[in-house]
C-alpha positions as CSV (number, residue, x, y, z in Angstrom):
1,X,-125.9,-63.0,60.0
2,X,-127.7,-59.9,58.6
3,X,-128.3,-58.5,62.1
4,X,-124.6,-58.8,63.0
5,X,-123.6,-57.0,59.8
6,X,-126.2,-54.3,60.3
7,X,-125.1,-53.8,63.9
8,X,-121.4,-53.6,62.8
9,X,-122.2,-51.0,60.1
10,X,-124.2,-48.9,62.6
11,X,-121.3,-49.1,65.2
12,X,-118.7,-48.2,62.5
13,X,-120.6,-45.0,61.6
14,X,-121.5,-44.1,65.2
15,X,-117.9,-44.4,66.5
16,X,-116.4,-42.4,63.6
17,X,-115.9,-38.7,63.7
18,X,-118.9,-38.4,61.4
19,X,-121.1,-40.0,64.1
20,X,-120.6,-37.0,66.4
21,X,-122.2,-34.7,63.8
22,X,-125.3,-36.8,63.4
23,X,-128.4,-36.9,65.5
24,X,-129.3,-40.5,64.7
25,X,-127.4,-43.6,63.5
26,X,-129.7,-46.6,63.5
27,X,-131.5,-49.3,61.5
28,X,-134.0,-47.9,59.1
29,X,-137.4,-47.6,60.9
30,X,-140.1,-50.0,59.8
31,X,-142.8,-47.4,59.1
32,X,-145.1,-46.6,56.2
33,X,-144.4,-43.7,53.8
34,X,-145.9,-40.6,55.6
35,X,-144.8,-41.8,59.1
36,X,-141.3,-42.6,57.8
37,X,-140.9,-39.2,56.3
38,X,-142.0,-37.5,59.5
39,X,-139.6,-39.6,61.5
40,X,-136.7,-38.9,59.1
41,X,-137.5,-35.2,59.3
42,X,-137.5,-35.3,63.1
43,X,-134.2,-37.2,63.4
44,X,-132.1,-35.6,60.6
45,X,-129.2,-35.3,60.1
46,X,-129.1,-39.1,60.3
47,X,-127.7,-42.3,58.8
48,X,-129.9,-45.4,58.6
49,X,-128.8,-48.9,57.6
50,X,-131.0,-51.5,55.9
51,X,-130.3,-54.8,54.2
52,X,-131.1,-55.1,50.5
53,X,-131.8,-58.2,48.4
54,X,-128.8,-60.5,48.0
55,X,-127.8,-63.7,46.2
56,X,-126.7,-67.0,47.7
57,X,-124.6,-69.4,45.6
58,X,-122.6,-72.4,46.7
59,X,-122.6,-71.5,50.4
60,X,-121.6,-67.9,49.8
61,X,-123.7,-64.8,50.0
62,X,-123.0,-61.5,48.4
63,X,-124.7,-59.3,51.0
64,X,-125.9,-55.8,50.2
65,X,-126.8,-53.0,52.5
66,X,-128.1,-49.6,51.9
67,X,-126.8,-46.8,54.1
68,X,-129.2,-43.9,53.8
69,X,-127.8,-40.4,54.6
70,X,-130.6,-38.0,55.5
71,X,-130.0,-34.2,55.6
72,X,-132.3,-31.4,56.5
73,X,-131.6,-27.7,57.2
74,X,-134.1,-24.9,58.1
75,X,-131.8,-22.5,56.1
76,X,-133.0,-24.1,52.9
77,X,-132.1,-26.6,50.3
78,X,-128.6,-25.4,49.5
79,X,-127.7,-25.6,53.2
80,X,-129.3,-29.1,53.4
81,X,-127.2,-30.3,50.5
82,X,-123.9,-28.6,51.2
83,X,-124.0,-27.8,55.0
84,X,-123.9,-24.4,56.6
85,X,-121.0,-24.7,59.1
86,X,-123.5,-25.5,61.9
87,X,-125.4,-28.5,60.5
88,X,-123.8,-31.2,58.3
89,X,-125.1,-31.3,54.8
90,X,-125.8,-34.3,52.5
91,X,-122.6,-33.8,50.5
92,X,-120.5,-33.7,53.7
93,X,-122.2,-36.8,55.0
94,X,-121.4,-38.7,51.7
95,X,-117.8,-37.5,51.9
96,X,-117.5,-39.0,55.3
97,X,-119.6,-42.2,54.9
98,X,-118.2,-43.4,51.6
99,X,-114.5,-43.7,52.5
100,X,-115.4,-45.0,56.0
101,X,-117.5,-47.8,54.6
102,X,-115.1,-48.5,51.7
103,X,-112.3,-49.1,54.1
104,X,-114.3,-52.1,55.5
105,X,-116.7,-53.1,52.7
106,X,-117.0,-52.4,49.0
107,X,-119.0,-49.3,48.2
108,X,-120.7,-50.0,44.9
109,X,-122.9,-47.0,44.3
110,X,-124.9,-44.0,45.5
111,X,-128.5,-43.3,44.7
112,X,-130.1,-39.9,45.3
113,X,-133.7,-40.2,46.3
114,X,-136.1,-37.9,44.4
115,X,-139.4,-38.1,46.1
116,X,-142.0,-35.4,46.4
117,X,-142.8,-36.3,50.0
118,X,-139.1,-36.0,51.0
119,X,-138.7,-32.7,49.2
120,X,-141.9,-31.4,50.8
121,X,-140.4,-32.2,54.3
122,X,-137.1,-30.5,53.3
123,X,-135.2,-33.7,53.3
124,X,-132.3,-34.7,51.0
125,X,-131.5,-38.4,51.0
126,X,-128.8,-40.4,49.3
127,X,-128.4,-44.2,49.7
128,X,-124.8,-45.6,49.6
129,X,-124.9,-49.3,48.6
130,X,-122.2,-51.5,50.0
131,X,-121.5,-55.2,49.4
132,X,-119.6,-57.9,51.4
133,X,-119.2,-61.6,51.0
134,X,-120.2,-64.0,53.8
135,X,-120.4,-67.8,54.1
136,X,-123.9,-69.1,54.5
137,X,-125.1,-72.4,55.9
138,X,-128.6,-73.0,54.8
139,X,-130.9,-75.0,57.1
140,X,-131.6,-78.6,56.1
141,X,-134.6,-79.4,54.0
142,X,-137.9,-79.7,56.0
143,X,-138.6,-83.3,57.1
144,X,-142.3,-83.8,56.5
145,X,-142.3,-86.9,58.7
146,X,-141.3,-84.8,61.7
147,X,-144.3,-82.5,61.5
148,X,-147.3,-83.0,63.7
149,X,-150.6,-84.4,62.4
150,X,-152.9,-82.1,60.4
151,X,-155.8,-81.4,62.7
152,X,-157.4,-78.2,61.7
153,X,-158.4,-76.8,58.3
154,X,-159.7,-73.2,57.9
155,X,-160.7,-71.6,54.7
156,X,-162.3,-68.2,54.0
157,X,-164.2,-67.7,50.7
158,X,-164.5,-64.1,49.6
159,X,-167.5,-63.9,47.4
160,X,-169.9,-61.1,46.7
161,X,-173.1,-61.4,48.7
162,X,-176.0,-62.7,46.7
163,X,-178.5,-62.6,49.6
164,X,-179.3,-60.4,52.5
165,X,-177.3,-60.6,55.7
166,X,-180.4,-62.0,57.4
167,X,-180.5,-65.0,55.0
168,X,-176.7,-65.4,55.3
169,X,-177.1,-65.6,59.1
170,X,-179.7,-68.4,58.7
171,X,-177.1,-70.5,56.9
172,X,-174.7,-70.1,59.9
173,X,-177.3,-71.4,62.4
174,X,-176.9,-74.9,63.8
175,X,-178.7,-76.6,62.1
176,X,-178.5,-74.4,59.0
177,X,-181.8,-73.0,57.7
178,X,-181.9,-73.3,53.9
179,X,-185.7,-72.9,53.7
180,X,-185.6,-69.7,51.7
181,X,-182.1,-69.8,50.2
182,X,-179.0,-71.8,50.2
183,X,-175.3,-71.0,49.6
184,X,-174.0,-71.8,46.1
185,X,-170.6,-72.8,47.4
186,X,-169.9,-75.2,50.3
187,X,-166.9,-77.1,51.5
188,X,-166.8,-80.1,53.9
189,X,-163.5,-81.5,55.1
190,X,-163.4,-84.7,57.1
191,X,-160.2,-85.2,58.9
192,X,-158.9,-88.7,59.3
193,X,-158.2,-89.8,62.9
């Protein structure tokens, strides 16, 4: 359901007149902060779509998506915000995106991103939030009887070392050597056949 809505929003923007003025229209890349900023800078002007948290009640979902408009211009911040007649600016992108999306979904707000990393890269970003209702059929509850038998148990204990690595390695030997020291915490799990 989310994938279908995301693809529909991307196609709507790509196929509009606005889409011809953008370098990229896609789902928001799954990257960490610095790498994301670098990618946004390389692909601007761009529009990215990402699902946002949503509520489900009585078989209906109020879906929310963020549509991020990303502008950049080597002529400076004013050209990035307003456009320069050559490259589309953030204000022009918003003027195109909001009525386009509102014709199909409900535009509920715009949030201007104020982040030092974005500004350092010369990026100006605004996220248009849209909402739509969709029917949701939740999967049935998990049937524990249908699960396979529990065969393996694995646990890692993260404790500060109280002995040297050499002593610790003696504990791991088969059979374990506890002649000089022994672990303070042990666990044994016997699985029933």
